[in-house]
C-alpha positions as CSV (number, residue, x, y, z in Angstrom):
1,X,0.0,0.0,0.0
2,X,1.3,3.5,-0.8
3,X,1.7,6.3,1.7
4,X,-1.2,8.6,2.1
5,X,-1.3,11.5,-0.4
6,X,-3.9,14.1,-1.1
7,X,-4.2,13.9,-4.8
8,X,-4.7,11.4,-7.6
9,X,-1.9,10.5,-9.9
10,X,-2.1,10.1,-13.7
11,X,-2.0,6.4,-13.2
12,X,-4.8,6.6,-10.7
13,X,-6.9,8.6,-13.1
14,X,-6.3,6.1,-15.9
15,X,-7.5,3.3,-13.6
16,X,-10.5,5.3,-12.3
17,X,-11.7,6.0,-15.9
18,X,-12.5,2.4,-16.4
19,X,-16.2,1.3,-16.0
20,X,-15.7,0.0,-12.5
21,X,-18.1,0.4,-9.5
22,X,-17.1,2.6,-6.6
23,X,-18.3,1.9,-3.1
24,X,-19.4,5.1,-1.4
25,X,-19.5,5.7,2.4
26,X,-20.6,8.9,4.1
27,X,-19.4,10.0,7.5
28,X,-22.8,10.7,9.0
29,X,-24.0,7.2,8.1
30,X,-24.4,4.2,10.3
31,X,-21.5,2.6,12.3
32,X,-20.0,0.5,11.0
33,X,-20.2,2.2,7.6
34,X,-22.5,0.6,5.0
35,X,-20.9,1.3,1.6
36,X,-23.1,1.5,-1.5
37,X,-22.0,0.7,-5.1
38,X,-22.1,3.7,-7.3
39,X,-21.2,4.9,-10.8
40,X,-18.6,7.6,-10.6
41,X,-16.3,9.8,-12.8
42,X,-12.8,10.9,-12.0
43,X,-12.2,14.4,-13.4
44,X,-9.1,16.0,-14.8
45,X,-9.2,18.3,-11.8
46,X,-8.6,15.3,-9.6
47,X,-12.1,15.1,-8.0
48,X,-14.6,12.3,-8.0
49,X,-18.1,13.0,-9.0
50,X,-21.4,11.1,-9.0
51,X,-25.1,11.9,-9.2
52,X,-28.1,11.1,-7.1
53,X,-31.5,12.5,-6.2
54,X,-31.6,15.7,-4.2
55,X,-33.6,14.1,-1.4
56,X,-31.7,10.9,-1.0
57,X,-30.5,9.7,2.4
58,X,-26.8,10.1,1.3
59,X,-27.5,13.8,0.4
60,X,-29.2,14.5,3.8
61,X,-26.2,12.8,5.6
62,X,-23.7,14.8,3.5
63,X,-25.5,18.1,4.4
64,X,-24.9,17.2,8.1
65,X,-21.3,16.1,7.7
66,X,-19.7,16.5,4.2
67,X,-17.0,13.8,4.6
68,X,-17.2,10.8,2.3
69,X,-15.0,8.1,0.8
70,X,-15.1,5.9,-2.2
71,X,-13.2,2.7,-2.8
72,X,-12.7,1.3,-6.3
73,X,-11.2,-2.1,-6.9
74,X,-10.0,-4.1,-10.0
75,X,-12.3,-6.9,-11.0
76,X,-11.7,-10.6,-10.2
77,X,-9.2,-12.0,-12.6
78,X,-6.9,-9.0,-12.6
79,X,-4.0,-8.2,-10.4
80,X,-5.2,-6.9,-7.0
81,X,-5.5,-3.2,-7.1
82,X,-7.6,-0.6,-5.3
83,X,-7.8,3.1,-4.7
84,X,-9.5,4.8,-1.8
85,X,-10.3,8.5,-1.9
86,X,-11.6,10.4,1.1
87,X,-12.4,14.0,1.5
88,X,-15.0,16.8,1.8
89,X,-18.0,16.4,-0.5
90,X,-20.0,19.2,-2.0
91,X,-23.5,18.9,-3.3
92,X,-23.7,20.7,-6.6
93,X,-27.1,21.7,-8.2
94,X,-25.7,21.7,-11.8
95,X,-24.2,19.2,-14.2
96,X,-25.9,16.0,-12.8
97,X,-27.9,15.2,-15.9
98,X,-24.9,15.5,-18.2
99,X,-22.9,13.4,-15.8
100,X,-25.7,10.8,-15.7
101,X,-25.8,10.6,-19.5
102,X,-22.0,10.2,-19.7
103,X,-21.9,7.5,-17.1
104,X,-24.8,5.6,-18.6
105,X,-22.9,5.5,-21.9
106,X,-19.8,4.2,-20.0
107,X,-21.6,1.5,-17.9
108,X,-24.4,0.4,-20.3
109,X,-25.0,-0.5,-23.9
110,X,-27.4,2.3,-24.8
111,X,-28.3,0.5,-28.1
112,X,-30.4,-1.7,-25.8
113,X,-33.9,-0.1,-25.9
114,X,-34.5,-1.1,-22.3
115,X,-31.4,0.7,-21.1
116,X,-32.1,3.7,-23.3
117,X,-35.6,3.9,-21.8
118,X,-34.2,3.6,-18.3
119,X,-31.7,6.5,-19.0
120,X,-34.6,8.6,-20.3
121,X,-36.4,8.1,-17.0
122,X,-33.3,8.9,-15.0
123,X,-32.8,12.2,-17.0
124,X,-36.4,13.1,-16.3
125,X,-35.8,13.0,-12.5
126,X,-34.3,15.7,-10.4
127,X,-30.6,15.1,-9.8
128,X,-27.7,16.7,-8.0
129,X,-24.0,16.1,-8.5
130,X,-21.8,15.0,-5.6
131,X,-18.2,16.0,-5.8
132,X,-15.6,14.4,-3.5
133,X,-12.5,16.7,-3.1
134,X,-9.7,14.3,-2.1
135,X,-7.9,15.0,1.2
136,X,-6.5,11.4,1.5
137,X,-5.8,9.0,-1.3
138,X,-4.6,5.5,-0.5
139,X,-3.8,2.8,-3.1
140,X,-2.7,-0.8,-3.5
141,X,-1.2,-2.5,-6.5
142,X,-0.1,-6.1,-6.2
């Protein structure tokens, strides 16, 4: 495991741009934490962003305590590798629908009519964008 750092490397960003699930935990949640699988995007600015409904439990918890973490691991069959990003999270009112559309294209085959219809429904719903600003980054590559 690497020493703690506060920013993502170019190698980290390359790994995080793959269609992998992240496991999100928020500080104001239950103890022990109960991570949830999420779609996410690593930005060129070194933040991690995802989208969700504005009235979800995770948003309510983040408004009480903005700390969150996300862990992303390589799939079975690859060398063991994971990255953990923890930091302050902001709830942004803009950009969620564009992010949702980008991530749906990354994670789904949108030529499938069922998936395309599901995306249409997601885009019709209110969404906010969550942005994790890294304060601690840990990684492991075996």
